[in-house]
Backbone and ligand atoms as CSV (ligand in chain L), in Angstrom:
chain,resi,resn,atom,element,x,y,z
A,1,UNK,N,N,143.801,-30.309,279.349
A,1,UNK,CA,C,143.932,-29.353,280.515
A,1,UNK,C,C,145.254,-29.624,281.205
A,2,UNK,N,N,145.898,-28.555,281.679
A,2,UNK,CA,C,147.241,-28.681,282.301
A,2,UNK,C,C,147.080,-28.796,283.683
A,3,UNK,N,N,147.978,-29.572,284.336
A,3,UNK,CA,C,147.996,-29.557,285.797
A,3,UNK,C,C,148.599,-28.188,286.340
A,4,UNK,N,N,148.293,-27.828,287.521
A,4,UNK,CA,C,148.880,-26.605,288.014
A,4,UNK,C,C,150.421,-26.652,288.016
A,5,UNK,N,N,150.840,-27.808,288.306
A,5,UNK,CA,C,152.414,-27.895,288.302
A,5,UNK,C,C,152.963,-27.623,286.981
A,6,UNK,N,N,152.512,-28.209,285.855
A,6,UNK,CA,C,152.829,-28.054,284.585
A,6,UNK,C,C,152.617,-26.614,284.142
A,7,UNK,N,N,151.436,-26.015,284.406
A,7,UNK,CA,C,151.115,-24.644,284.121
A,7,UNK,C,C,152.151,-23.731,284.728
A,8,UNK,N,N,152.559,-23.865,286.046
A,8,UNK,CA,C,153.440,-22.987,286.593
A,8,UNK,C,C,154.857,-23.047,285.973
A,9,UNK,N,N,155.315,-24.362,285.694
A,9,UNK,CA,C,156.528,-24.572,285.142
A,9,UNK,C,C,156.627,-23.945,283.735
A,10,UNK,N,N,155.485,-24.082,282.944
A,10,UNK,CA,C,155.544,-23.434,281.656
A,10,UNK,C,C,155.687,-21.847,281.821
A,11,UNK,N,N,154.846,-21.268,282.765
A,11,UNK,CA,C,154.919,-19.786,282.966
A,11,UNK,C,C,156.331,-19.461,283.415
A,12,UNK,N,N,157.032,-20.310,284.171
A,12,UNK,CA,C,158.346,-19.866,284.697
A,12,UNK,C,C,159.235,-19.923,283.430
A,13,UNK,N,N,159.038,-20.739,282.430
A,13,UNK,CA,C,159.884,-20.863,281.208
A,13,UNK,C,C,159.428,-19.602,280.355
A,14,UNK,N,N,158.245,-19.244,280.395
A,14,UNK,CA,C,157.838,-17.944,279.645
A,14,UNK,C,C,158.698,-16.826,280.151
A,15,UNK,N,N,158.752,-16.713,281.520
A,15,UNK,CA,C,159.676,-15.643,282.058
A,15,UNK,C,C,161.131,-15.725,281.617
A,16,UNK,N,N,161.618,-16.886,281.750
A,16,UNK,CA,C,163.025,-17.086,281.308
A,16,UNK,C,C,163.270,-16.754,279.796
A,17,UNK,N,N,162.296,-17.089,278.876
A,17,UNK,CA,C,162.538,-16.746,277.445
A,17,UNK,C,C,162.372,-15.131,277.357
A,18,UNK,N,N,161.493,-14.507,278.007
A,18,UNK,CA,C,161.305,-13.067,278.085
A,18,UNK,C,C,162.627,-12.542,278.579
A,19,UNK,N,N,163.089,-12.934,279.694
A,19,UNK,CA,C,164.328,-12.392,280.250
A,19,UNK,C,C,165.511,-12.560,279.231
A,20,UNK,N,N,165.537,-13.671,278.547
A,20,UNK,CA,C,166.545,-13.943,277.592
A,20,UNK,C,C,166.410,-12.851,276.432
A,21,UNK,N,N,165.277,-12.599,276.064
A,21,UNK,CA,C,165.071,-11.638,274.946
A,21,UNK,C,C,165.640,-10.293,275.307
A,22,UNK,N,N,165.342,-9.912,276.622
A,22,UNK,CA,C,165.798,-8.617,277.143
A,22,UNK,C,C,167.371,-8.616,277.291
A,23,UNK,N,N,167.820,-9.758,277.766
A,23,UNK,CA,C,169.314,-9.806,277.892
A,23,UNK,C,C,170.058,-9.641,276.634
A,24,UNK,N,N,169.542,-10.430,275.618
A,24,UNK,CA,C,170.185,-10.271,274.230
A,24,UNK,C,C,170.032,-8.933,273.693
A,25,UNK,N,N,168.951,-8.278,274.017
A,25,UNK,CA,C,168.680,-6.909,273.565
A,25,UNK,C,C,169.770,-5.969,274.171
A,26,UNK,N,N,170.056,-6.166,275.550
A,26,UNK,CA,C,171.035,-5.417,276.136
A,26,UNK,C,C,172.407,-5.618,275.536
A,27,UNK,N,N,172.744,-6.918,275.158
A,27,UNK,CA,C,173.931,-7.198,274.565
A,27,UNK,C,C,174.085,-6.587,273.117
A,28,UNK,N,N,172.975,-6.585,272.302
A,28,UNK,CA,C,172.852,-5.873,271.073
A,28,UNK,C,C,173.148,-4.388,271.256
A,29,UNK,N,N,172.503,-3.839,272.312
A,29,UNK,CA,C,172.842,-2.504,272.407
A,29,UNK,C,C,174.226,-2.067,272.645
A,30,UNK,N,N,174.894,-3.004,273.472
A,30,UNK,CA,C,176.337,-2.778,273.702
A,30,UNK,C,C,177.069,-2.851,272.407
A,31,UNK,N,N,176.762,-3.807,271.720
A,31,UNK,CA,C,177.456,-4.078,270.373
A,31,UNK,C,C,177.298,-2.850,269.477
A,32,UNK,N,N,175.960,-2.363,269.401
A,32,UNK,CA,C,175.614,-1.304,268.557
A,32,UNK,C,C,176.444,0.018,269.034
A,33,UNK,N,N,176.594,0.137,270.271
A,33,UNK,CA,C,177.219,1.437,270.715
A,33,UNK,C,C,178.765,1.303,270.635
A,34,UNK,N,N,179.287,0.095,270.307
A,34,UNK,CA,C,180.746,-0.020,270.395
A,34,UNK,C,C,181.310,-0.359,268.985
A,35,UNK,N,N,180.598,-0.100,267.875
A,35,UNK,CA,C,181.183,-0.258,266.592
A,35,UNK,C,C,180.986,-1.722,265.858
A,36,UNK,N,N,180.268,-2.552,266.589
A,36,UNK,CA,C,179.953,-3.830,265.998
A,36,UNK,C,C,178.579,-3.919,265.469
A,37,UNK,N,N,178.378,-3.292,264.355
A,37,UNK,CA,C,176.887,-3.274,263.957
A,37,UNK,C,C,176.370,-4.572,263.425
A,38,UNK,N,N,177.335,-5.400,262.916
A,38,UNK,CA,C,176.901,-6.796,262.476
A,38,UNK,C,C,176.559,-7.689,263.651
A,39,UNK,N,N,177.334,-7.565,264.697
A,39,UNK,CA,C,177.087,-8.453,265.946
A,39,UNK,C,C,175.791,-7.889,266.570
A,40,UNK,N,N,175.609,-6.610,266.550
A,40,UNK,CA,C,174.403,-6.029,267.042
A,40,UNK,C,C,173.083,-6.546,266.350
A,41,UNK,N,N,173.336,-6.516,265.015
A,41,UNK,CA,C,172.243,-7.027,264.088
A,41,UNK,C,C,171.880,-8.542,264.503
A,42,UNK,N,N,172.810,-9.339,264.705
A,42,UNK,CA,C,172.664,-10.669,265.099
A,42,UNK,C,C,172.009,-10.898,266.403
A,43,UNK,N,N,172.410,-10.034,267.316
A,43,UNK,CA,C,171.812,-10.106,268.723
A,43,UNK,C,C,170.402,-9.452,268.843
A,44,UNK,N,N,170.232,-8.419,267.877
A,44,UNK,CA,C,168.791,-7.928,267.921
A,44,UNK,C,C,167.851,-9.111,267.391
A,45,UNK,N,N,168.365,-9.846,266.421
A,45,UNK,CA,C,167.494,-11.030,265.855
A,45,UNK,C,C,167.330,-12.059,266.858
A,46,UNK,N,N,168.473,-12.280,267.609
A,46,UNK,CA,C,168.448,-13.367,268.620
A,46,UNK,C,C,167.388,-12.978,269.742
A,47,UNK,N,N,167.383,-11.618,270.071
A,47,UNK,CA,C,166.358,-11.102,270.937
A,47,UNK,C,C,164.907,-11.463,270.585
A,48,UNK,N,N,164.662,-11.110,269.140
A,48,UNK,CA,C,163.405,-11.380,268.597
A,48,UNK,C,C,163.062,-12.829,268.706
A,49,UNK,N,N,164.056,-13.644,268.437
A,49,UNK,CA,C,163.769,-15.274,268.465
A,49,UNK,C,C,163.326,-15.610,269.850
A,50,UNK,N,N,163.987,-15.038,270.926
A,50,UNK,CA,C,163.621,-15.468,272.252
A,50,UNK,C,C,162.132,-14.968,272.619
A,51,UNK,N,N,161.792,-13.770,272.049
A,51,UNK,CA,C,160.371,-13.322,272.259
A,51,UNK,C,C,159.410,-14.350,271.563
A,52,UNK,N,N,159.877,-14.710,270.486
A,52,UNK,CA,C,158.954,-15.763,269.772
A,52,UNK,C,C,158.872,-17.077,270.575
A,53,UNK,N,N,159.948,-17.486,271.183
A,53,UNK,CA,C,160.008,-18.652,272.006
A,53,UNK,C,C,158.857,-18.442,273.114
A,54,UNK,N,N,158.989,-17.219,273.755
A,54,UNK,CA,C,158.064,-16.919,274.763
A,54,UNK,C,C,156.610,-16.964,274.390
A,55,UNK,N,N,156.325,-16.313,273.243
A,55,UNK,CA,C,154.914,-16.334,272.710
A,55,UNK,C,C,154.384,-17.704,272.505
A,56,UNK,N,N,155.367,-18.553,271.901
A,56,UNK,CA,C,154.861,-19.885,271.506
A,56,UNK,C,C,154.391,-20.622,272.732
A,57,UNK,N,N,155.193,-20.475,273.794
A,57,UNK,CA,C,154.793,-21.132,275.069
A,57,UNK,C,C,153.455,-20.500,275.569
A,58,UNK,N,N,153.315,-19.266,275.541
A,58,UNK,CA,C,152.080,-18.564,276.042
A,58,UNK,C,C,150.816,-19.215,275.229
A,59,UNK,N,N,150.963,-19.166,273.940
A,59,UNK,CA,C,149.891,-19.535,273.157
A,59,UNK,C,C,149.538,-20.998,273.345
A,60,UNK,N,N,150.557,-21.789,273.703
A,60,UNK,CA,C,150.361,-23.333,274.022
A,60,UNK,C,C,149.542,-23.292,275.423
A,61,UNK,N,N,149.975,-22.577,276.389
A,61,UNK,CA,C,149.263,-22.607,277.655
A,61,UNK,C,C,147.798,-22.198,277.510
A,62,UNK,N,N,147.528,-21.202,276.670
A,62,UNK,CA,C,146.167,-20.764,276.422
A,62,UNK,C,C,145.327,-21.881,275.700
A,63,UNK,N,N,145.920,-22.430,274.761
A,63,UNK,CA,C,145.354,-23.488,274.020
A,63,UNK,C,C,144.964,-24.656,274.875
A,64,UNK,N,N,145.648,-24.901,275.957
A,64,UNK,CA,C,145.404,-26.053,276.859
A,64,UNK,C,C,144.549,-25.622,278.000
A,65,UNK,N,N,143.864,-24.350,277.796
A,65,UNK,CA,C,142.976,-23.845,278.812
A,65,UNK,C,C,143.667,-23.411,280.117
A,66,UNK,N,N,144.902,-23.094,280.063
A,66,UNK,CA,C,145.690,-22.598,281.273
A,66,UNK,C,C,145.661,-21.011,281.157
A,67,UNK,N,N,146.423,-20.461,282.217
A,67,UNK,CA,C,146.512,-19.014,282.285
A,67,UNK,C,C,147.969,-18.619,281.919
A,68,UNK,N,N,148.125,-18.000,280.799
A,68,UNK,CA,C,149.534,-17.435,280.448
A,68,UNK,C,C,149.669,-16.204,281.159
A,69,UNK,N,N,150.833,-16.193,281.992
A,69,UNK,CA,C,151.112,-15.079,282.697
A,69,UNK,C,C,152.184,-14.151,282.090
A,70,UNK,N,N,151.859,-12.889,281.843
A,70,UNK,CA,C,152.705,-11.945,281.316
A,70,UNK,C,C,153.834,-11.645,282.358
A,71,UNK,N,N,155.053,-11.928,282.141
A,71,UNK,CA,C,156.173,-11.798,283.234
A,71,UNK,C,C,156.576,-10.369,283.501
A,72,UNK,N,N,156.830,-10.098,284.706
A,72,UNK,CA,C,157.638,-8.998,285.159
A,72,UNK,C,C,159.087,-9.200,284.891
A,73,UNK,N,N,159.729,-8.307,284.221
A,73,UNK,CA,C,161.093,-8.586,283.723
A,73,UNK,C,C,162.063,-8.121,284.847
A,74,UNK,N,N,163.208,-8.826,284.874
A,74,UNK,CA,C,164.335,-8.390,285.670
A,74,UNK,C,C,165.161,-7.445,284.733
A,75,UNK,N,N,165.825,-6.461,285.318
A,75,UNK,CA,C,166.593,-5.486,284.452
A,75,UNK,C,C,167.869,-6.400,284.025
A,76,UNK,N,N,168.185,-6.384,282.778
A,76,UNK,CA,C,169.280,-7.208,282.467
A,76,UNK,C,C,170.594,-6.588,282.875
A,77,UNK,N,N,171.416,-7.363,283.518
A,77,UNK,CA,C,172.675,-6.864,284.065
A,77,UNK,C,C,173.789,-7.540,283.130
A,78,UNK,N,N,174.424,-6.638,282.315
A,78,UNK,CA,C,175.592,-7.186,281.452
A,78,UNK,C,C,176.827,-6.430,281.864
A,79,UNK,N,N,177.999,-7.186,281.625
A,79,UNK,CA,C,179.226,-6.679,282.026
A,79,UNK,C,C,180.364,-7.012,280.915
A,80,UNK,N,N,179.975,-6.975,279.637
A,80,UNK,CA,C,180.770,-7.305,278.641
A,80,UNK,C,C,181.806,-6.212,278.386
A,81,UNK,N,N,183.015,-6.480,277.978
A,81,UNK,CA,C,184.026,-5.555,277.791
A,81,UNK,C,C,184.488,-5.662,276.188
A,82,UNK,N,N,184.063,-6.700,275.583
A,82,UNK,CA,C,184.438,-6.782,274.168
A,82,UNK,C,C,183.485,-7.825,273.433
A,83,UNK,N,N,183.627,-7.844,272.172
A,83,UNK,CA,C,182.564,-8.605,271.336
A,83,UNK,C,C,182.825,-10.152,271.686
A,84,UNK,N,N,183.942,-10.629,272.092
A,84,UNK,CA,C,184.167,-12.079,272.410
A,84,UNK,C,C,183.316,-12.379,273.581
A,85,UNK,N,N,183.203,-11.473,274.568
A,85,UNK,CA,C,182.401,-11.716,275.701
A,85,UNK,C,C,180.959,-11.862,275.467
A,86,UNK,N,N,180.503,-11.154,274.447
A,86,UNK,CA,C,179.084,-11.347,274.005
A,86,UNK,C,C,178.714,-12.700,273.736
A,87,UNK,N,N,179.631,-13.242,272.894
A,87,UNK,CA,C,179.349,-14.800,272.530
A,87,UNK,C,C,179.635,-15.724,273.590
A,88,UNK,N,N,180.522,-15.424,274.477
A,88,UNK,CA,C,180.753,-16.304,275.682
A,88,UNK,C,C,179.440,-16.274,276.527
A,89,UNK,N,N,178.874,-15.062,276.651
A,89,UNK,CA,C,177.614,-14.746,277.542
A,89,UNK,C,C,176.465,-15.608,276.699
A,90,UNK,N,N,176.453,-15.592,275.495
A,90,UNK,CA,C,175.351,-16.107,274.739
A,90,UNK,C,C,175.459,-17.659,274.892
A,91,UNK,N,N,176.724,-18.177,274.883
A,91,UNK,CA,C,176.797,-19.624,274.979
A,91,UNK,C,C,176.352,-20.084,276.424
A,92,UNK,N,N,176.875,-19.306,277.443
A,92,UNK,CA,C,176.609,-19.703,278.825
A,92,UNK,C,C,175.043,-19.629,279.105
A,93,UNK,N,N,174.527,-18.457,278.528
A,93,UNK,CA,C,173.125,-18.354,278.820
A,93,UNK,C,C,172.334,-19.492,278.071
A,94,UNK,N,N,172.594,-19.834,276.819
A,94,UNK,CA,C,171.883,-20.906,276.172
A,94,UNK,C,C,172.019,-22.270,276.947
A,95,UNK,N,N,173.174,-22.481,277.576
A,95,UNK,CA,C,173.310,-23.731,278.398
A,95,UNK,C,C,172.410,-23.755,279.563
A,96,UNK,N,N,172.178,-22.481,280.048
A,96,UNK,CA,C,171.249,-22.470,281.312
A,96,UNK,C,C,169.835,-22.553,280.843
A,97,UNK,N,N,169.467,-22.028,279.597
A,97,UNK,CA,C,168.116,-22.251,279.067
A,97,UNK,C,C,167.955,-23.820,278.780
A,98,UNK,N,N,168.910,-24.468,278.210
A,98,UNK,CA,C,168.724,-25.972,277.902
A,98,UNK,C,C,168.469,-26.681,279.296
A,99,UNK,N,N,169.276,-26.334,280.354
A,99,UNK,CA,C,169.010,-26.987,281.646
A,99,UNK,C,C,167.599,-26.810,282.133
A,100,UNK,N,N,167.087,-25.558,281.833
A,100,UNK,CA,C,165.717,-25.272,282.299
A,100,UNK,C,C,164.617,-25.943,281.493
A,101,UNK,N,N,164.885,-26.182,280.119
A,101,UNK,CA,C,163.910,-26.900,279.220
A,101,UNK,C,C,164.031,-28.356,279.698
A,102,UNK,N,N,165.151,-28.937,280.087
A,102,UNK,CA,C,165.307,-30.235,280.475
A,102,UNK,C,C,164.516,-30.446,281.681
A,103,UNK,N,N,164.553,-29.575,282.620
A,103,UNK,CA,C,163.879,-29.626,283.969
A,103,UNK,C,C,162.379,-29.628,283.646
A,104,UNK,N,N,162.017,-28.794,282.702
A,104,UNK,CA,C,160.534,-28.671,282.363
A,104,UNK,C,C,160.036,-29.961,281.686
A,105,UNK,N,N,160.886,-30.615,280.855
A,105,UNK,CA,C,160.393,-31.837,280.273
A,105,UNK,C,C,160.252,-33.040,281.294
A,106,UNK,N,N,161.262,-32.924,282.311
A,106,UNK,CA,C,161.188,-33.869,283.438
A,106,UNK,C,C,159.834,-33.737,284.163
A,107,UNK,N,N,159.480,-32.489,284.558
A,107,UNK,CA,C,158.222,-32.280,285.190
A,107,UNK,C,C,157.078,-32.780,284.386
A,108,UNK,N,N,157.004,-32.672,283.144
A,108,UNK,CA,C,155.954,-33.188,282.199
A,108,UNK,C,C,155.986,-34.755,282.405
A,109,UNK,N,N,157.058,-35.271,282.304
A,109,UNK,CA,C,156.990,-36.830,282.339
A,109,UNK,C,C,156.524,-37.254,283.879
A,110,UNK,N,N,156.976,-36.588,284.887
A,110,UNK,CA,C,156.543,-36.919,286.165
A,110,UNK,C,C,155.084,-36.762,286.434
A,111,UNK,N,N,154.442,-35.841,285.592
A,111,UNK,CA,C,153.071,-35.508,285.710
A,111,UNK,C,C,152.297,-36.343,284.645
A,112,UNK,N,N,152.912,-37.132,283.836
A,112,UNK,CA,C,152.211,-38.008,282.895
A,112,UNK,C,C,151.593,-36.937,281.796
A,113,UNK,N,N,152.163,-35.928,281.671
A,113,UNK,CA,C,151.598,-34.892,280.575
A,113,UNK,C,C,152.351,-35.106,279.276
A,114,UNK,N,N,152.014,-36.105,278.496
A,114,UNK,CA,C,152.692,-36.463,277.302
A,114,UNK,C,C,152.487,-35.460,276.200
A,115,UNK,N,N,151.396,-34.762,276.248
A,115,UNK,CA,C,151.023,-33.767,275.162
A,115,UNK,C,C,152.111,-32.633,275.243
A,116,UNK,N,N,152.264,-32.095,276.463
A,116,UNK,CA,C,153.143,-31.011,276.695
A,116,UNK,C,C,154.599,-31.532,276.438
A,117,UNK,N,N,154.828,-32.762,276.850
A,117,UNK,CA,C,156.187,-33.269,276.629
A,117,UNK,C,C,156.435,-33.327,275.088
A,118,UNK,N,N,155.445,-33.702,274.355
A,118,UNK,CA,C,155.554,-33.662,272.855
A,118,UNK,C,C,155.779,-32.296,272.291
A,119,UNK,N,N,155.010,-31.338,272.794
A,119,UNK,CA,C,155.140,-29.926,272.449
A,119,UNK,C,C,156.591,-29.276,272.642
A,120,UNK,N,N,157.150,-29.843,273.881
A,120,UNK,CA,C,158.417,-29.271,274.208
A,120,UNK,C,C,159.557,-29.896,273.452
A,121,UNK,N,N,159.353,-30.877,272.565
A,121,UNK,CA,C,160.491,-31.446,271.824
A,121,UNK,C,C,160.953,-30.438,270.844
A,122,UNK,N,N,160.102,-29.477,270.396
A,122,UNK,CA,C,160.606,-28.397,269.551
A,122,UNK,C,C,161.655,-27.557,270.232
A,123,UNK,N,N,161.483,-27.357,271.502
A,123,UNK,CA,C,162.455,-26.523,272.292
A,123,UNK,C,C,163.715,-27.288,272.553
A,124,UNK,N,N,163.575,-28.562,272.740
A,124,UNK,CA,C,164.734,-29.436,272.920
A,124,UNK,C,C,165.716,-29.429,271.679
A,125,UNK,N,N,165.061,-29.473,270.552
A,125,UNK,CA,C,165.800,-29.291,269.255
A,125,UNK,C,C,166.421,-28.034,269.104
A,126,UNK,N,N,165.600,-26.974,269.370
A,126,UNK,CA,C,166.110,-25.595,269.302
A,126,UNK,C,C,167.312,-25.301,270.101
A,127,UNK,N,N,167.260,-25.803,271.326
A,127,UNK,CA,C,168.357,-25.612,272.248
A,127,UNK,C,C,169.668,-26.302,271.764
A,128,UNK,N,N,169.445,-27.513,271.174
A,128,UNK,CA,C,170.684,-28.138,270.504
A,128,UNK,C,C,171.338,-27.343,269.541
A,129,UNK,N,N,170.507,-26.735,268.606
A,129,UNK,CA,C,170.909,-25.884,267.614
A,129,UNK,C,C,171.563,-24.625,268.181
A,130,UNK,N,N,170.891,-23.944,269.078
A,130,UNK,CA,C,171.467,-22.685,269.601
A,130,UNK,C,C,172.747,-22.809,270.372
A,131,UNK,N,N,172.804,-23.918,271.081
A,131,UNK,CA,C,174.228,-24.131,271.819
A,131,UNK,C,C,175.176,-24.340,270.820
A,132,UNK,N,N,174.942,-25.261,269.814
A,132,UNK,CA,C,175.947,-25.570,268.738
A,132,UNK,C,C,176.436,-24.346,267.999
A,133,UNK,N,N,175.421,-23.463,267.638
A,133,UNK,CA,C,175.801,-22.257,266.813
A,133,UNK,C,C,176.661,-21.303,267.784
A,134,UNK,N,N,176.386,-21.196,268.963
A,134,UNK,CA,C,177.055,-20.245,269.920
A,134,UNK,C,C,178.612,-20.860,269.996
A,135,UNK,N,N,178.652,-22.191,270.180
A,135,UNK,CA,C,179.960,-22.847,270.288
A,135,UNK,C,C,180.812,-22.617,268.924
A,136,UNK,N,N,180.179,-22.802,267.807
A,136,UNK,CA,C,180.812,-22.667,266.527
A,136,UNK,C,C,181.360,-21.187,266.421
A,137,UNK,N,N,180.615,-20.223,266.877
A,137,UNK,CA,C,180.923,-18.775,266.679
A,137,UNK,C,C,182.203,-18.652,267.639
A,138,UNK,N,N,182.143,-19.168,268.815
A,138,UNK,CA,C,183.287,-19.088,269.778
A,138,UNK,C,C,184.571,-19.650,269.183
A,139,UNK,N,N,184.398,-20.824,268.478
A,139,UNK,CA,C,185.681,-21.480,267.840
A,139,UNK,C,C,186.159,-20.576,266.834
A,140,UNK,N,N,185.345,-19.988,266.006
A,140,UNK,CA,C,185.743,-19.018,264.982
A,140,UNK,C,C,186.567,-17.887,265.608
A,141,UNK,N,N,185.892,-17.309,266.734
A,141,UNK,CA,C,186.536,-16.107,267.470
A,141,UNK,C,C,187.873,-16.493,267.926
A,142,UNK,N,N,187.978,-17.733,268.364
A,142,UNK,CA,C,189.291,-18.306,268.875
A,142,UNK,C,C,190.379,-18.186,267.746
A,143,UNK,N,N,189.925,-18.604,266.597
A,143,UNK,CA,C,190.875,-18.559,265.393
A,143,UNK,C,C,191.188,-17.208,264.945
A,144,UNK,N,N,190.257,-16.242,265.109
A,144,UNK,CA,C,190.487,-14.922,264.752
A,144,UNK,C,C,191.501,-14.178,265.591
A,145,UNK,N,N,191.560,-14.561,266.965
A,145,UNK,CA,C,192.414,-13.822,267.886
A,145,UNK,C,C,192.185,-12.331,267.883
A,146,UNK,N,N,193.339,-11.628,267.713
A,146,UNK,CA,C,193.232,-10.149,267.723
A,146,UNK,C,C,193.474,-9.638,266.329
A,147,UNK,N,N,193.162,-10.438,265.350
A,147,UNK,CA,C,193.297,-10.038,263.905
A,147,UNK,C,C,192.140,-9.093,263.553
A,148,UNK,N,N,192.492,-7.777,263.472
A,148,UNK,CA,C,191.471,-6.774,263.245
A,148,UNK,C,C,190.680,-7.012,261.896
A,149,UNK,N,N,191.530,-7.322,260.886
A,149,UNK,CA,C,190.879,-7.584,259.645
A,149,UNK,C,C,189.821,-8.704,259.612
A,150,UNK,N,N,190.238,-9.767,260.376
A,150,UNK,CA,C,189.233,-10.970,260.602
A,150,UNK,C,C,188.020,-10.471,261.270
A,151,UNK,N,N,188.188,-9.629,262.254
A,151,UNK,CA,C,187.052,-9.141,263.021
A,151,UNK,C,C,186.121,-8.285,262.204
A,152,UNK,N,N,186.759,-7.588,261.326
A,152,UNK,CA,C,185.966,-6.744,260.338
A,152,UNK,C,C,185.101,-7.488,259.520
A,153,UNK,N,N,185.610,-8.642,258.912
A,153,UNK,CA,C,184.869,-9.410,258.013
A,153,UNK,C,C,183.878,-10.240,258.856
A,154,UNK,N,N,184.312,-10.714,260.022
A,154,UNK,CA,C,183.179,-11.406,260.858
A,154,UNK,C,C,182.053,-10.535,261.159
A,155,UNK,N,N,182.242,-9.279,261.492
A,155,UNK,CA,C,181.146,-8.490,261.943
A,155,UNK,C,C,180.299,-8.171,260.700
A,156,UNK,N,N,180.984,-8.041,259.449
A,156,UNK,CA,C,180.160,-7.891,258.366
A,156,UNK,C,C,179.249,-9.021,257.986
A,157,UNK,N,N,180.016,-10.243,258.139
A,157,UNK,CA,C,179.342,-11.510,257.676
A,157,UNK,C,C,178.120,-11.958,258.720
A,158,UNK,N,N,178.306,-11.646,259.935
A,158,UNK,CA,C,177.255,-12.160,260.869
A,158,UNK,C,C,176.041,-11.256,260.853
A,159,UNK,N,N,176.078,-10.096,260.221
A,159,UNK,CA,C,174.933,-9.279,260.162
A,159,UNK,C,C,173.794,-9.982,259.382
A,160,UNK,N,N,172.651,-9.927,259.879
A,160,UNK,CA,C,171.574,-10.523,259.073
A,160,UNK,C,C,171.400,-12.023,259.311
A,161,UNK,N,N,172.440,-12.567,259.862
A,161,UNK,CA,C,172.257,-14.058,260.209
A,161,UNK,C,C,171.449,-14.173,261.544
A,162,UNK,N,N,170.869,-15.363,261.654
A,162,UNK,CA,C,170.281,-15.655,263.008
A,162,UNK,C,C,170.924,-17.014,263.427
A,163,UNK,N,N,170.748,-17.285,264.608
A,163,UNK,CA,C,171.132,-18.627,265.275
A,163,UNK,C,C,170.783,-19.776,264.395
A,164,UNK,N,N,169.560,-19.721,263.819
A,164,UNK,CA,C,168.979,-20.773,263.101
A,164,UNK,C,C,169.646,-20.842,261.726
A,165,UNK,N,N,169.744,-19.661,261.091
A,165,UNK,CA,C,170.380,-19.591,259.728
A,165,UNK,C,C,171.867,-20.097,259.827
A,166,UNK,N,N,172.594,-19.686,260.891
A,166,UNK,CA,C,174.019,-20.252,261.055
A,166,UNK,C,C,173.954,-21.580,261.099
A,167,UNK,N,N,173.181,-22.206,261.905
A,167,UNK,CA,C,173.137,-23.681,262.036
A,167,UNK,C,C,172.708,-24.333,260.659
A,168,UNK,N,N,171.808,-23.790,260.009
A,168,UNK,CA,C,171.365,-24.376,258.784
A,168,UNK,C,C,172.422,-24.174,257.596
A,169,UNK,N,N,173.212,-23.252,257.741
A,169,UNK,CA,C,174.217,-22.986,256.660
A,169,UNK,C,C,175.477,-23.852,256.885
A,170,UNK,N,N,175.497,-24.652,257.926
A,170,UNK,CA,C,176.641,-25.402,258.280
A,170,UNK,C,C,177.702,-24.505,259.026
A,171,UNK,N,N,177.202,-23.413,259.528
A,171,UNK,CA,C,178.001,-22.476,260.332
A,171,UNK,C,C,179.105,-21.903,259.506
A,172,UNK,N,N,178.894,-21.097,258.491
A,172,UNK,CA,C,179.929,-20.552,257.701
A,172,UNK,C,C,180.173,-19.007,258.085
A,173,UNK,N,N,180.080,-18.722,259.255
A,173,UNK,CA,C,180.216,-17.312,259.729
A,173,UNK,C,C,181.698,-17.043,259.583
L,1,FEO,FE1,FE,164.843,-19.536,273.904
L,1,FEO,FE2,FE,167.696,-19.458,273.133
L,1,FEO,O1,O,166.427,-20.066,274.316
C-alpha cells in the first residue's frame, strides 16, 4: 500500500511523463512540417516512449492499490526555429525529468517506501540513458555545423532510431 504522499508524487510524475509525450509530439510535428522527416520520426518515437513511461507508473500505482490519476494536459508550447533547437529542447527537458525523478526517489526514501524506491531505479537508469543520448546528438550537431549534406545524412540516419537504440548502438547517429 502506498502512502498518500508517495501516491501523489507518483501521480505528479505521471503527469510530467504525459506532458513530455505531448511536448515531444509537438516537436515531431514541427520537424515533420519543416522537411526533417527523420528527426520527426525520432521524436514521434520519443513521444511514444514517454507515454510508455507514464503507463508504467500508472500500472504500478494500481498494483500497489493506489489511485492512478489520468492527467489533464498542458498545451505544449514550443518555440523552435530549427532542428538544432529540437535537440537542445530535448536535452533540457530530459534534465528536468531527471531532477523530478530524483526528487521522487528522495520522497520514497523519506517515507521508508523501499518497494517504490526499487521500482523507480528503472527510471533512474532510463534518465541516464536519455540525457546521454541527447547530449551525444548535440555533440554530433555541433560537428555538422551548417553542412547541408551532413544534415541530410543525419536526418536520414536518425529515422527509425529511438533514444534507447541510439544509446545501445554506442550512439552512431
Ligand atoms: Fe520519461 Fe524522457 O523521461
